[in-house]
C-alpha positions in Angstrom: -19.7 -27.8 14.4 -17.0 -27.5 17.1 -14.9 -30.6 18.0 -12.3 -31.3 20.8 -9.6 -33.9 20.7 -10.9 -36.0 23.7 -11.6 -39.7 24.2 -13.5 -41.0 21.2 -12.9 -38.2 18.6 -12.1 -39.9 15.3 -10.2 -38.1 12.6 -8.2 -38.8 9.4 -4.8 -37.5 8.4 -4.1 -38.4 4.7 -5.6 -42.0 4.4 -4.9 -43.0 7.9 -7.9 -42.9 10.5 -7.4 -42.3 14.2 -9.5 -42.5 17.3 -8.3 -40.5 20.5 -7.8 -42.7 23.5 -6.2 -40.4 26.0 -3.8 -37.6 26.6 -0.3 -37.8 27.9 1.1 -34.3 28.7 1.8 -32.9 25.2 1.1 -36.1 23.4 -2.0 -38.0 22.5 -2.4 -41.8 22.5 -4.3 -42.8 19.4 -5.8 -46.0 17.9 -4.7 -46.4 14.4 -7.9 -47.8 13.0 -6.3 -48.4 9.5 -3.8 -50.7 10.8 -5.4 -51.6 14.1 -2.4 -50.5 16.4 -1.9 -47.9 18.9 0.2 -44.8 18.2 1.6 -41.8 20.1 1.5 -38.4 18.4 2.2 -35.0 19.7 -0.3 -32.3 19.9 2.0 -30.1 17.7 1.8 -32.7 14.8 -1.9 -33.0 15.0 -2.4 -29.3 15.0 0.2 -28.7 12.2 -2.0 -31.3 10.3 -5.2 -29.3 11.1 -3.6 -25.9 10.0 -2.4 -27.6 6.8 -6.0 -28.7 6.1 -4.8 -32.4 6.1 -6.8 -33.3 9.1 -10.3 -34.2 8.5 -13.0 -35.0 11.2 -14.6 -38.3 10.5 -17.6 -37.5 12.9 -18.5 -34.0 13.1 -20.6 -32.7 15.9 -20.5 -32.1 19.6 -21.2 -34.4 22.5 -24.8 -35.2 22.4 -25.1 -35.2 26.2 -27.4 -32.4 27.4 -26.9 -30.1 30.2 -29.1 -31.4 33.0 -31.8 -29.2 34.5 -34.4 -30.0 36.9 -37.7 -31.0 35.8 -39.7 -30.2 38.9 -40.5 -26.8 37.5 -42.3 -28.1 34.6 -45.6 -30.0 34.3 -46.1 -33.4 32.8 -48.0 -31.7 29.9 -45.0 -29.5 29.1 -42.6 -32.3 29.2 -44.7 -34.3 26.9 -44.9 -31.3 24.4 -41.1 -31.0 24.7 -40.5 -34.6 23.8 -42.9 -34.5 21.0 -41.3 -31.4 19.5 -37.7 -33.0 19.8 -39.0 -36.2 18.2 -40.5 -34.2 15.3 -37.1 -32.4 14.5 -34.8 -35.3 15.4 -34.6 -36.6 11.8 -33.7 -33.1 10.5 -31.0 -32.5 13.2 -29.5 -35.7 12.2 -29.6 -34.8 8.5 -31.9 -37.6 7.4 -34.3 -35.2 5.9 -33.5 -32.7 3.2 -35.3 -29.1 3.3 -37.4 -30.1 0.2 -38.8 -33.1 2.0 -40.1 -31.2 5.0 -43.5 -30.5 3.6 -44.3 -34.0 2.7 -42.9 -35.1 6.2 -45.3 -32.7 8.0 -48.3 -33.7 5.9 -47.6 -37.3 6.7 -46.7 -37.1 10.4 -48.7 -39.3 12.7 -51.6 -37.7 14.5 -50.8 -39.3 17.8 -47.3 -37.8 17.8 -48.3 -34.2 16.7 -47.6 -31.8 19.7 -50.9 -30.1 20.6 -52.4 -32.0 17.8 -51.0 -30.0 14.9 -47.7 -29.6 13.0 -46.5 -27.6 10.0 -43.1 -26.8 8.2 -43.3 -23.4 9.8 -43.6 -24.8 13.4 -40.7 -27.3 12.5 -38.5 -24.5 11.5 -39.4 -22.4 14.7 -38.7 -25.6 16.8 -35.2 -25.9 15.1 -34.4 -22.3 15.8 -35.1 -23.0 19.6 -33.1 -26.1 19.4 -29.9 -24.4 17.8 -29.9 -21.7 20.4 -28.3 -24.0 22.9 -29.0 -27.5 21.7 -31.0 -28.2 24.9 -34.5 -29.8 24.9 -35.8 -27.6 27.6 -35.8 -24.7 25.1 -38.5 -26.4 23.2 -41.0 -26.1 26.3 -43.7 -23.6 25.5 -43.2 -20.4 27.2 -45.8 -19.3 29.9 -48.0 -16.6 28.5 -48.8 -13.5 30.7 -50.7 -10.2 30.2 -49.1 -8.6 27.0 -49.9 -5.0 28.1 -51.3 -2.8 30.9 -55.0 -3.2 31.5 -55.6 0.5 31.2 -57.4 2.3 28.6 -55.6 4.2 25.9 -57.0 7.6 26.7 -55.8 7.1 30.5 -52.5 5.7 29.3 -52.0 8.9 27.2 -52.5 10.9 30.2 -50.1 8.9 32.3 -47.5 9.2 29.7 -47.9 13.0 29.5 -47.6 13.3 33.3 -44.5 11.0 33.4 -42.9 12.8 30.6 -43.5 16.3 32.1 -42.2 15.5 35.4 -39.9 12.5 35.0 -37.2 14.3 32.9 -36.9 17.3 35.2 -33.9 17.7 37.3 -35.9 19.6 39.9 -37.4 17.1 42.4 -41.4 16.4 42.5 -42.5 13.5 44.5 -44.4 10.6 42.9 -47.4 11.2 45.1 -47.6 14.8 43.7 -47.4 13.4 40.1 -50.2 11.1 40.9 -52.3 13.8 42.3 -51.9 15.9 39.1 -53.0 12.9 37.2 -55.9 12.5 39.3 -57.0 16.1 38.8 -56.5 16.0 35.1 -58.7 12.8 34.8 -61.3 14.5 36.8 -61.4 17.5 34.7 -61.9 15.5 31.6 -64.8 13.4 33.1 -66.6 16.7 33.7 -67.6 17.0 30.1 -68.4 13.3 29.6 -71.4 11.1 30.2 -71.3 8.7 33.0 -70.9 5.6 30.9 -68.0 7.2 29.0 -66.0 8.6 32.0 -62.4 7.6 32.4 -61.3 5.2 35.2 -58.4 6.5 37.1 -55.5 4.1 37.8 -54.3 3.3 41.2 -51.3 5.0 42.7 -49.3 1.7 42.7 -50.1 1.1 39.1 -48.9 4.6 38.3 -45.7 4.0 40.2 -45.1 0.7 38.3 -45.7 2.4 35.0 -43.4 5.2 36.0 -40.8 2.7 37.2 -40.7 0.9 33.8 -40.6 4.2 31.8 -38.3 6.8 33.8 -34.6 6.2 34.1 -33.6 8.5 37.0 -29.8 7.9 36.4 -29.3 11.0 34.1 -31.1 13.1 36.8 -29.1 11.7 39.7 -25.8 12.1 37.8 -26.5 15.7 37.2 -27.4 16.0 41.0 -24.9 13.8 42.7 -22.3 13.3 40.2 -21.2 10.3 38.1 -19.6 8.3 41.1 -22.5 8.8 43.5 -25.0 8.1 40.8 -23.2 4.8 40.1 -23.2 4.0 43.8 -27.0 4.7 44.1 -28.2 2.8 41.1 -25.5 0.0 40.9 -24.2 -0.3 44.5 -20.8 -1.6 45.4 -19.7 -4.2 42.8 -16.7 -6.2 42.1 -15.6 -7.5 38.7 -16.6 -11.1 38.0 -13.5 -13.0 36.7 -13.4 -16.1 34.9 -12.1 -19.1 37.1 -11.2 -21.7 34.3 -9.5 -21.5 30.8 -11.5 -20.4 27.7 -14.3 -19.2 29.9 -13.7 -15.6 28.9 -11.2 -13.9 26.6 -10.3 -10.3 26.8 -9.6 -8.3 23.6 -8.2 -4.8 23.0 -5.9 -2.9 20.7 -3.4 0.0 21.3 -1.0 1.9 18.8 2.6 0.7 19.0 5.0 3.2 20.7 7.5 3.0 17.9 7.8 3.6 14.2 8.6 0.9 11.7 10.0 1.6 8.3 9.7 -0.3 5.0 13.3 -0.4 3.5 12.2 -0.6 -0.2 9.7 2.2 -0.1 11.2 4.1 2.5 7.9 4.7 4.1 7.2 5.0 8.0 4.3 3.3 9.8 3.0 3.4 13.3 1.2 0.0 13.6 -1.7 -0.9 15.7 -1.3 -4.0 18.0 -4.4 -6.1 18.6 -4.3 -8.7 21.4 -6.4 -11.3 23.0 -5.7 -13.1 26.4 -7.4 -15.7 28.5 -8.7 -13.9 31.4 -8.6 -16.8 34.1 -4.8 -17.6 33.5 -3.4 -14.5 31.7 -2.3 -16.7 28.8 -2.0 -14.9 25.5 -4.3 -16.2 22.9 -3.3 -14.3 19.8 -2.4 -11.1 18.2 -3.1 -9.2 15.0 -0.9 -6.2 13.7 -2.5 -3.5 11.3 -1.2 -0.4 9.7 -4.0 2.1 10.1 -5.3 4.2 12.9 -8.0 2.0 14.3 -9.3 -1.5 13.6 -12.5 -2.4 11.8 -14.8 -5.5 11.7 -12.5 -7.3 9.3 -9.4 -6.7 11.8 -11.3 -7.9 14.7 -12.3 -11.1 12.9 -8.8 -11.7 12.0 -7.6 -11.4 15.7 -10.3 -13.8 17.0 -9.2 -16.3 14.3 -5.6 -16.1 15.2 -6.6 -16.6 18.9 -8.8 -19.8 17.9 -6.0 -21.4 15.7 -3.2 -23.6 17.2 0.0 -21.8 17.1 2.2 -24.0 14.9 5.2 -23.2 12.6 6.0 -19.8 14.3 9.4 -21.1 15.5 10.5 -21.7 11.8 9.6 -18.2 10.9 10.8 -16.7 14.1 13.9 -18.6 15.1 14.8 -16.6 18.2 11.7 -17.6 20.0 12.7 -20.0 22.7 9.6 -21.3 24.4 6.3 -22.7 23.2 3.0 -21.2 22.7 0.1 -23.8 23.3 -3.1 -21.5 23.6 -5.9 -22.3 21.3 -9.6 -23.0 21.0 -13.0 -21.4 20.8 -13.7 -19.4 24.0 -17.1 -19.4 25.6 -17.3 -15.5 25.7 -15.3 -12.4 24.3 -15.1 -9.2 26.4 -14.5 -6.0 24.4 -14.2 -2.3 25.2 -17.5 -0.5 24.6 -16.0 1.7 21.8 -17.8 2.5 18.6 -14.9 0.9 16.5 -15.5 -2.4 18.4 -19.2 -2.5 17.9 -19.7 -4.4 14.5 -22.5 -6.5 13.4 -20.1 -8.7 11.4 -18.1 -9.6 14.5 -21.4 -10.4 16.4 -22.6 -12.7 13.5 -19.2 -14.6 13.5 -19.2 -15.1 17.1 -22.9 -16.4 17.0 -21.9 -18.9 14.4 -19.3 -20.4 16.7 -21.6 -20.0 19.8 -19.3 -17.5 21.3 -21.0 -14.9 23.6 -19.9 -11.2 23.0 -20.0 -8.8 25.7 -19.0 -5.3 26.0 -17.9 -3.3 29.1 -19.9 -0.5 30.3 -19.3 3.0 29.1 -16.0 4.6 30.5 -15.5 1.3 32.5 -12.2 0.1 31.1 -11.3 -1.4 34.3 -13.7 -4.3 33.7 -11.1 -5.6 31.3 -8.2 -4.5 33.3 -6.1 -7.7 32.5 -5.6 -7.0 28.9 -5.1 -3.3 29.5 -2.3 -3.9 31.7 -0.8 -6.7 29.4 -0.9 -4.2 26.4 0.8 -1.6 28.6 3.5 -4.3 29.6 4.0 -5.1 25.9 4.4 -1.7 24.7 6.9 -1.1 27.7 8.9 -4.2 27.4 9.0 -4.7 23.6 8.2 -1.6 21.6 9.3 1.5 23.7 12.9 0.5 23.8 13.1 0.2 20.0 15.1 2.7 18.0 12.6 5.1 16.7 10.5 4.9 20.0 7.5 7.5 20.4 7.7 7.2 24.1 4.4 6.8 26.1 4.6 10.5 27.0 5.3 13.1 24.4 6.9 15.3 26.9 9.7 12.5 27.5 10.4 12.5 23.9 11.8 16.1 23.8 13.9 16.7 20.8 14.3 12.9 19.8 13.7 12.5 16.2 11.8 9.1 16.0 11.3 9.4 12.1 15.1 9.7 11.4 16.2 6.9 13.9 13.6 4.2 12.9 15.3 1.1 11.8 13.0 -1.8 12.2 11.1 -3.1 9.4 7.7 -5.0 9.4 9.3 -8.5 9.5 11.5 -7.5 12.3 8.2 -6.2 14.1 6.6 -9.5 13.8 9.7 -11.1 15.2 9.8 -8.9 18.1 6.1 -9.1 18.8 6.4 -13.0 19.0 9.4 -12.9 21.3 7.6 -10.4 23.6 4.4 -12.6 23.5 5.9 -15.9 23.8 9.1 -15.5 25.9 8.3 -12.2 27.8 4.5 -12.8 28.7 3.5 -16.4 28.2 6.5 -17.9 29.9 7.2 -15.2 32.4 6.2 -15.3 36.0 3.2 -13.0 36.7 2.9 -11.6 40.3 -0.4 -9.9 39.6 -3.1 -9.5 42.1 -5.5 -12.2 40.4 -2.8 -14.4 38.7 0.1 -15.9 40.4 2.5 -17.9 38.2 3.5 -18.6 34.8 0.6 -18.1 32.2 1.7 -21.2 30.1 1.9 -23.5 33.2 -1.5 -22.0 34.6 -3.0 -22.7 31.2 -1.8 -26.4 31.0 -2.7 -26.9 34.6 -6.2 -25.4 34.3 -7.1 -27.7 31.2 -6.0 -30.8 33.0 -7.5 -30.3 36.5 -10.9 -29.1 35.1 -11.1 -31.7 32.3 -11.4 -28.9 29.5 -10.7 -29.9 26.0 -10.4 -26.9 23.8 -12.6 -27.0 20.8 -11.9 -26.3 17.3 -14.2 -25.9 14.1 -14.3 -29.3 12.5 -13.5 -27.8 9.0 -10.3 -25.7 8.9 -11.2 -24.2 5.5 -14.8 -23.2 6.7 -13.2 -21.3 9.6 -11.0 -19.3 7.3 -14.0 -18.6 5.0 -16.1 -17.7 8.0 -13.6 -15.0 9.2 -13.0 -13.6 5.7 -13.9 -9.9 5.8 -13.9 -8.8 2.0 -15.8 -10.1 -1.0 -15.7 -8.9 -4.6 -16.4 -10.4 -8.1 -13.6 -11.2 -10.5 -13.3 -13.0 -13.9 -11.4 -16.3 -14.1 -8.8 -16.2 -16.9 -6.3 -18.8 -18.1 -3.7 -17.2 -15.6 -6.1 -17.3 -12.7 -7.8 -14.3 -11.0 -6.3 -11.0 -10.8 -6.8 -9.2 -7.6 -4.9 -6.1 -6.4 -2.5 -6.4 -9.2 -1.6 -9.9 -8.6 -2.7 -13.3 -9.9 -4.1 -16.1 -7.8 -4.2 -19.6 -9.3 -4.9 -23.3 -8.4 -5.6 -26.5 -10.3 -9.1 -26.5 -9.1 -9.6 -22.9 -10.2 -8.5 -23.9 -13.7 -10.9 -26.8 -13.8 -13.8 -24.5 -12.8 -12.6 -22.1 -15.6 -12.7 -24.8 -18.3 -16.1 -26.0 -17.0 -17.6 -22.5 -17.2 -16.3 -22.0 -20.7 -17.4 -25.5 -21.8 -20.9 -24.8 -20.7 -21.0 -21.4 -22.1 -21.6 -19.7 -18.8 -20.1 -16.4 -17.4 -16.6 -16.6 -16.0 -17.4 -13.9 -13.4 -17.2 -15.5 -9.8 -17.4 -14.3 -6.3 -14.1 -14.1 -4.5 -13.7 -13.9 -0.4 -10.6 -13.0 1.4 -9.4 -11.7 4.7 -6.4 -9.4 5.9 -4.0 -12.1 4.9 -4.2 -12.5 1.0 -1.9 -15.4 0.5 -5.0 -17.4 -0.1 -8.4 -16.5 -1.5 -11.7 -18.4 -1.8 -13.6 -18.6 -4.9 -17.2 -19.6 -4.9 -17.9 -22.8 -7.2 -21.6 -22.4 -8.0 -21.8 -25.9 -9.6 -20.8 -27.8 -6.3 -22.0 -25.1 -3.8 -18.7 -24.6 -2.3 -15.6 -22.5 -2.1 -12.3 -23.4 -3.6 -8.8 -22.1 -2.8 -6.5 -20.0 -4.9 -2.9 -19.1 -4.1 -1.1 -16.0 -4.9 1.6 -16.4 -7.5 5.3 -15.3 -7.0 5.1 -12.7 -10.0 5.8 -9.3 -8.6 6.2 -10.4 -5.0 10.1 -10.7 -5.2 10.1 -7.2 -6.8 8.3 -5.9 -4.0 10.3 -7.8 -1.4 7.4 -9.7 -0.1 8.0 -13.0 1.5 4.9 -15.6 1.2 6.0 -17.5 4.4 4.8 -14.2 6.3 1.3 -12.8 6.3 0.7 -10.6 3.2 -1.7 -7.8 4.3 -4.3 -6.8 1.9 -3.8 -3.1 2.8 0.0 -3.2 2.0 -0.5 -5.1 -1.0 -3.2 -2.7 -2.3 -0.8 0.2 -1.3 2.1 -1.2 -3.2 0.0 -1.9 -6.4 -1.6 1.7 -6.2 2.0 3.1 -5.8 3.1 1.3 -9.0 -0.1 2.7 -10.8 0.6 6.1 -9.5 4.4 6.0 -10.6 3.1 4.9 -13.9 0.6 7.8 -14.1 3.3 10.4 -12.8 5.7 9.2 -15.6 6.1 11.7 -18.6 5.0 9.5 -21.4 5.4 12.4 -24.1 9.0 10.8 -24.8 7.1 7.8 -26.1 5.0 9.9 -28.4 8.0 11.7 -29.8 9.7 8.2 -30.2 6.7 7.1 -32.3 6.7 10.1 -34.5 10.6 9.6 -35.1 9.8 6.0 -36.0 7.3 7.1 -38.5 9.5 9.7 -40.0 12.4 7.2 -40.6 9.8 4.8 -42.1 8.8 7.5 -44.6 12.4 8.4 -45.4 13.2 4.6 -46.1 10.2 4.4 -48.3 11.2 7.3 -50.5 14.6 6.2 -50.8 13.8 2.6 -51.6 11.5 3.9 -54.4 14.3 5.9 -55.9 16.6 2.9 -55.8 14.1 0.7 -57.6 13.5 3.4 -60.5 17.4 3.5 -60.9 17.7 -0.1 -61.1 14.9 -0.4 -63.6 16.5 2.2 -65.9 19.9 0.4 -65.6 18.3 -3.0 -66.5 16.6 -1.6 -69.4 19.8 -0.2 -70.9 21.5 -3.5 -70.5 18.6 -5.7 -71.6 19.3 -7.6 -75.0 16.0 -9.4 -75.2 12.7 -8.0 -76.3 11.1 -5.5 -74.1 8.6 -2.7 -74.1 11.3 -0.2 -73.9 13.7 -1.1 -76.9 11.1 -2.7 -79.0 10.7 -6.2 -80.7 12.8 -7.2 -83.6 10.7 -8.3 -86.5 12.6 -11.6 -86.6 11.3 -12.5 -83.2 7.7 -12.3 -84.2 7.3 -15.4 -86.5 4.3 -15.3 -89.0 4.2 -11.4 -88.9 6.1 -11.1 -92.2 4.1 -13.6 -94.0 0.9 -11.8 -93.1 2.1 -8.4 -94.1 3.2 -7.4 -97.5 6.2 -5.2 -96.1 9.8 -5.5 -97.0 12.6 -3.7 -95.6 15.2 -2.3 -98.1 18.9 -1.8 -97.3 20.5 1.6 -98.0 22.4 0.0 -100.9 19.2 -1.0 -102.6 17.7 2.4 -102.3 19.0 5.6 -103.9 17.5 8.8 -104.8 14.9 9.3 -102.1 11.5 7.9 -101.5 9.9 6.8 -104.9 6.2 6.4 -105.6 5.0 2.7 -105.4 3.3 1.0 -108.3 -0.2 -0.4 -107.8 -1.1 -4.0 -108.7 -2.9 -2.6 -111.7 0.4 -1.2 -113.1 -0.6 2.3 -112.9 2.5 4.5 -113.8 1.2 7.9 -112.8 1.5 9.2 -109.1 -1.6 9.8 -107.3 -0.7 13.4 -106.1 1.6 15.8 -107.8 4.4 16.8 -105.7 4.3 20.6 -105.1 7.3 22.8 -105.2 9.2 23.7 -102.3 7.6 26.9 -100.6 4.6 26.8 -102.8 0.9 26.1 -101.7 -0.7 23.6 -103.5 -4.6 23.6 -103.6 -6.3 21.0 -105.9 -9.4 19.0 -106.0 -8.7 15.8 -104.5 -11.1 12.9 -105.3 -10.8 10.7 -102.2 -12.8 8.0 -103.4 -10.5 7.5 -106.3 -7.6 7.6 -104.1 -9.2 4.9 -101.9 -9.6 2.7 -104.9 -6.0 3.1 -106.1 -4.6 2.0 -102.6 -3.0 -1.3 -102.6 0.1 -3.3 -101.4 3.4 -1.8 -102.2 6.9 -1.5 -100.9 8.3 1.1 -98.7 11.6 2.4 -100.1 14.1 4.0 -97.6 16.3 6.8 -99.1 
C-alpha cells in the first residue's frame, strides 16, 4: 500500500506515535499521540527515519474516497449488482476474512444479498481482481456483452480472408470495390457446384470493407510509397506531445554512456560507466540516478533506478560534502515514460510498476522526441559534468584527435559519484532553466507545484518491502555460524543467526533463499517459519583490503569482479613450489627419524656397558636369585679348590668307575654304549672347574 504524509496520517518512530496535522514549508506539524503534545519535525528527519526503517505506518492504506463518476450512464440494475458485489468482497478487502474461510463464507452467504442470485469463491476472486485494478466500485459493474464474432459463415470468411491477404499486402494499388468484385465472382463460382440449400451467402460490400479495415494495416504500404514522414502524416496527422502539467504525473527515464573514463586506483582498471537518469516531466526536477559499469542496462538496473527515484534523498550531503543545495524530490509517480528499445522492455519492470500502480509507457519506434526533456537533460549533464573531466572521450570522436583518454584518466568511482551528485543537485535541480516548456528553477517549481495542486508524494508503507520488491537477483545459500557467503563475502545479522539455530534445532535444511539488488550492502533471506524476509549485512572482512567503503553503494557486479579476480590470481599462481616444499619437509622428517634411531641404539649400548644391576645383556648373578641354590644341587668351586682338570663325579651309590673310558688324543673310539645303563647311573654331582 502507498501512503502520503498528509493530514490524518499516523506513524510511529521508535516508541512514539504521531499524527500529521499540517505542513509548514519544509516542516510538518504533528500531534504526539504518546505524550499528547504538538511537535514540529522537518521532512528531512521524517524521511531519514523512513530510510533507516525506524518509521512504521500505523494505518496502512490509501484514502478510501473513490473517484466520482456519473451514474447516469448505468441502469439501476447495474448499480444494484455493483453494490452487492462490493458488499460481498468488503470483508476480504478489510482483511476480516482469511483465504481459508472464503469457501464457508460463500456457502453461508444470504440469498437476498447474492448478486444475480449466485455467489462462489471463483466469482469472489474475480471481483477482487476487478476491484484492485483501480480500487473503484464502477469496475464491478458487469460489462455489456455484444456479438463475439462476425455473423459470417466459416467458408465465406475463409474466402474473404484469402482475397484480403492477396490484395491487402500488395504495394500496387487495387481499389476495395475491385477486391469485392473478385470476392463476389469467387463465391458465384463455388455456388455453381452446390445445391440450392448449400449455397454460400455473399456478404455485403460494407461488411467486406469493415472486415478489411480491421485486418489490413496500410501503413507499411504507404510508407513504401510515400515515405515514413508522409505515411505518419497520413495515418497520425499533426500531433503535439502531451506533456504533464503537475508533479509526479509523468517521469521520463533514459540512459547514456558517460563521456569520460574512470579508473580503479587499486586494480588499475578503466571503466566507461553508463549513467541512468529519471526526471519529472512537468517541472524538470531530477528524480534519481543510477550508475552501472556495463554497456547497457538490464531489468535489474531499471528497477534500481526507479527505487532511487521513489526514495527520499537523505544523507547524501554527509557522503558528498561539496554538494551545497537540497534535493527534495521523492514519491511514486503515476506513470513512467521509457524509450522503445529492446533493453528497456523487461517483464520484471512491468511487474514491479504494476505492484505499485505505476503506469509504464513506451515511446513510439524512432520517436525519441516524445521524451525530449530527459534526452536534453542527459546531454547537458554529459556536457557540464563529464566531458570536462581529465580522461574525457568527447562527444564527437573527431574532436578527440590524438588525445589519450586512457592515459590521462584520474577520476575514481567515488569521485564519479561525488561529481554526479554535484551536477544533479547544484547544476540542474537548482539552476535556472530557460527551456521552452519549463521556465524557472526545478526545485522551486517542484515545491510550488506540490503546494498549489495539493499533491502529497506517496511512498510504500513498508520500507523493507520496497527494497525487497526491487531486488533483481535471487539465489540459494546455506546458513553457517559465520552467516551466508555470497560473492566471496559473509553476510550476518542476529536474526539470521536465530534462524540458523532454529533450523539446526528442528533438524531442517539450512539452505535458504537469498534476494538482493545491485547494491549488496544488505541482502534479504527468506524465513520460511514466519513467511517473511530478514536482513543480513555485509561484514567488513575483505572490504578494507579491496578499498571498499560501506557508506557508498557496493555494486554486485564490482564485488563479483573483485572476487573473481582474487580467484583468478590464485589459479594463475604457480603452486608447484608448495609441492616441492612438502617433499622437502618429508625428506627432513625421514632424515631426522634415521638419526634419532641411531642415537637411541648408541645410548642403549652405552647404558648396557655401564649398568651394574641385573640385565638381560650381562646376566643375573646367582646371589640375586634367592631359592635357586637350594633347589639345585650345584656348587661352584674356586680355582684353589680344584687342580688337575675335570674329574669324574661319583654317584650317590658310591660307584668308583667312570662311565665312559676316555679315548686317547687323536684316536677314534668306537664302543657299544648302553644308554639305559648310563641313564640309570646319572645322578647329582659336583661340577669341578680345572
